[in-house]
C-alpha positions in Angstrom: 78.6 0.7 45.1 79.0 -2.9 46.1 80.5 -4.2 49.4 81.7 -7.6 50.6 84.0 -9.0 53.3 87.2 -10.5 52.0 90.8 -11.2 52.9 94.1 -9.8 51.6 94.7 -13.1 49.9 91.5 -12.8 47.9 92.0 -9.2 47.2 95.5 -9.6 45.7 95.2 -12.9 43.9 94.7 -12.8 40.1 95.7 -10.4 37.4 94.9 -7.2 39.3 96.7 -4.0 40.1 95.8 -1.5 42.8 96.8 2.0 41.8 97.2 4.7 44.4 95.9 7.8 42.4 97.9 11.0 42.2 95.3 12.8 44.3 96.1 10.7 47.4 98.6 11.8 50.0 101.9 10.0 50.4 102.3 6.9 52.5 102.4 8.2 56.1 102.1 5.4 58.7 104.3 6.1 61.7 106.0 3.6 64.1 103.0 3.5 66.5 100.7 2.5 63.6 103.2 -0.2 62.5 103.5 -1.5 66.1 99.7 -1.8 66.5 99.5 -3.8 63.3 102.4 -6.0 64.3 100.8 -6.7 67.7 97.5 -7.5 66.1 99.1 -9.9 63.6 101.1 -11.7 66.4 97.9 -12.0 68.4 96.2 -13.6 65.4 99.2 -15.9 64.8 99.0 -17.1 68.5 95.2 -17.6 68.4 95.1 -20.1 65.6 93.6 -20.3 62.1 90.0 -19.8 63.1 90.4 -16.3 64.5 90.0 -13.1 62.4 90.6 -9.5 63.0 88.8 -6.6 61.2 91.4 -4.5 59.4 89.1 -1.9 57.9 87.7 -1.1 54.5 89.2 -0.5 51.1 87.2 1.6 48.6 88.0 0.8 45.0 87.0 2.3 41.6 87.7 0.7 38.2 90.5 2.6 36.4 89.5 4.4 33.2 92.8 3.0 31.7 91.4 -0.5 31.8 91.3 -2.5 28.6 89.4 -5.8 27.9 92.7 -7.7 27.9 95.5 -7.6 30.4 95.7 -6.6 34.1 92.6 -5.1 35.6 93.5 -1.9 37.4 91.6 -0.5 40.4 92.0 3.0 41.8 92.4 2.9 45.6 90.0 5.7 46.7 90.3 4.9 50.4 92.4 2.4 52.4 95.8 3.1 50.7 97.7 3.3 54.0 96.4 -0.2 55.1 96.9 -1.8 51.7 100.4 -0.3 51.3 101.5 -1.3 54.8 100.3 -4.9 54.4 102.2 -5.2 51.1 105.3 -3.8 52.8 104.9 -6.4 55.6 104.6 -9.2 53.0 107.7 -7.9 51.2 109.6 -7.9 54.5 108.6 -11.5 55.1 109.7 -12.5 51.6 113.1 -11.0 52.1 113.4 -12.4 55.6 112.8 -16.0 54.5 114.5 -15.7 51.1 117.3 -18.2 51.9 115.6 -20.3 54.6 112.3 -20.9 52.8 112.5 -20.2 49.1 109.0 -21.7 48.6 107.4 -19.2 50.9 109.4 -16.3 49.3 108.3 -17.3 45.8 104.7 -17.7 47.0 104.6 -14.2 48.3 106.0 -12.9 45.0 103.6 -14.8 42.8 100.4 -14.4 44.8 100.7 -11.0 46.5 103.4 -8.7 45.1 103.6 -9.4 41.3 101.4 -10.1 38.4 103.7 -12.8 37.1 102.9 -12.6 33.4 102.5 -8.9 33.0 105.2 -6.5 31.9 106.2 -2.9 32.7 104.6 -1.3 35.7 101.6 -3.6 35.3 103.6 -6.4 36.8 103.3 -4.8 40.3 100.2 -5.7 42.2 100.4 -2.4 44.1 101.4 0.8 42.4 101.8 3.7 44.8 101.4 7.3 43.9 104.3 8.9 42.0 106.0 10.3 45.1 106.3 6.8 46.7 106.5 4.7 43.6 110.2 4.3 43.1 110.9 3.5 46.8 108.3 0.7 46.5 109.6 -0.7 43.3 113.1 -0.7 44.7 111.9 -2.9 47.5 110.1 -5.3 45.2 113.1 -5.6 42.9 115.7 -5.8 45.8 117.5 -2.8 44.3 120.7 -1.5 46.0 119.7 1.1 48.6 116.1 -0.2 49.0 114.6 0.4 52.4 115.8 4.0 52.7 114.8 6.8 55.0 111.4 7.5 53.4 108.3 6.2 55.2 108.1 3.1 53.0 111.7 2.3 53.8 111.1 2.9 57.5 108.1 0.6 57.6 110.0 -2.1 55.7 112.9 -1.9 58.2 110.5 -2.0 61.2 109.0 -5.3 60.0 112.4 -6.8 59.1 113.6 -6.0 62.6 110.5 -7.5 64.3 110.8 -10.6 62.2 114.4 -11.2 63.3 113.3 -10.8 66.9 110.5 -13.4 66.8 112.0 -15.9 64.4 112.5 -19.1 66.4 115.3 -21.3 64.9 113.6 -24.4 66.4 110.3 -23.6 64.7 110.5 -23.8 60.9 106.9 -22.7 60.4 106.6 -19.6 62.7 107.2 -17.0 59.9 104.8 -18.9 57.6 102.1 -18.6 60.3 102.6 -14.8 60.3 102.2 -14.7 56.6 99.0 -16.8 56.8 97.6 -14.4 59.5 98.2 -11.4 57.2 96.9 -13.0 54.1 93.9 -15.0 55.4 93.0 -13.8 58.9 92.8 -10.1 58.5 89.2 -9.3 57.5 88.8 -6.5 55.0 85.6 -4.9 53.6 86.0 -4.3 49.9 83.8 -1.6 48.6 83.8 -1.3 44.8 82.4 1.7 43.0 80.6 1.3 39.7 81.6 3.1 36.5 80.0 6.5 36.6 80.1 6.9 40.4 81.5 10.3 41.4 84.9 9.2 42.8 85.8 12.8 43.8 82.7 13.0 46.0 83.4 9.6 47.5 86.9 10.7 48.3 85.8 14.0 49.9 83.1 12.2 52.0 85.5 9.5 53.3 88.1 12.1 54.3 85.6 14.5 55.9 86.1 13.2 59.4 89.9 12.5 59.0 92.8 15.0 58.8 91.2 18.1 57.1 91.8 18.5 53.4 93.0 22.0 52.5 91.5 23.8 49.5 94.8 23.2 47.7 94.4 19.4 48.4 90.8 19.4 47.1 91.8 21.4 44.0 94.7 19.1 43.2 92.6 16.0 43.8 89.8 17.3 41.5 92.3 18.2 38.7 94.0 14.8 38.7 90.6 13.1 38.8 89.7 15.0 35.7 92.8 13.6 34.0 92.2 9.9 34.4 94.6 8.8 31.7 97.0 11.8 31.5 97.6 12.4 35.2 101.0 10.7 35.2 102.3 12.7 32.3 101.1 16.0 33.8 102.7 15.0 37.2 106.1 14.2 35.6 106.1 17.5 33.7 105.3 19.4 36.8 107.6 17.7 39.3 110.5 16.1 37.5 
């Protein structure tokens, strides 16, 4: 495994896609988690460009579905809650400034949320697990009814509300400073597994001290890890 310190901007830029595997739990951050992140980002915004805040680590593994050409896909073994929340935050900023600052809105789309020249699901920089996927795509595509009552919708609505509260009509750059704090001032440790590393063991170890995994969780996780390219098909047959 290889580790290096990076930022969300560096993590998301380029033709990359971060896939939340089927063995991961659904997105689950609550209001108190969102509030803590919001407070941290505002503190960074107020402290200036030279300040950073450690956000945590993201553990990645190359997807077995990768091909030499096209978007390079990475499985998010650990850190999906942080990565998803930051992406939701950026999506909320994009929609907040959509009319007032079209340049910033386009920048967020092109750099962080979409792989501009990809097609199908590969166009999305983040692809949540099946249970959360449609809610996230609806937000990205500004679909009617996006931002619903699921956890992804709740997080999106939380950030939209906070942005309205802090947006100063006399300061045309205040929301851009928040975007910059998220993208460039949150420090993330990126840990990349090599091909052949036992991702199931890594996942078990990382979750050993967190919320306990049941035997059913572990069995489901193991089975989907054994189906690296057919997991989506099996999931749809089982749950659709």
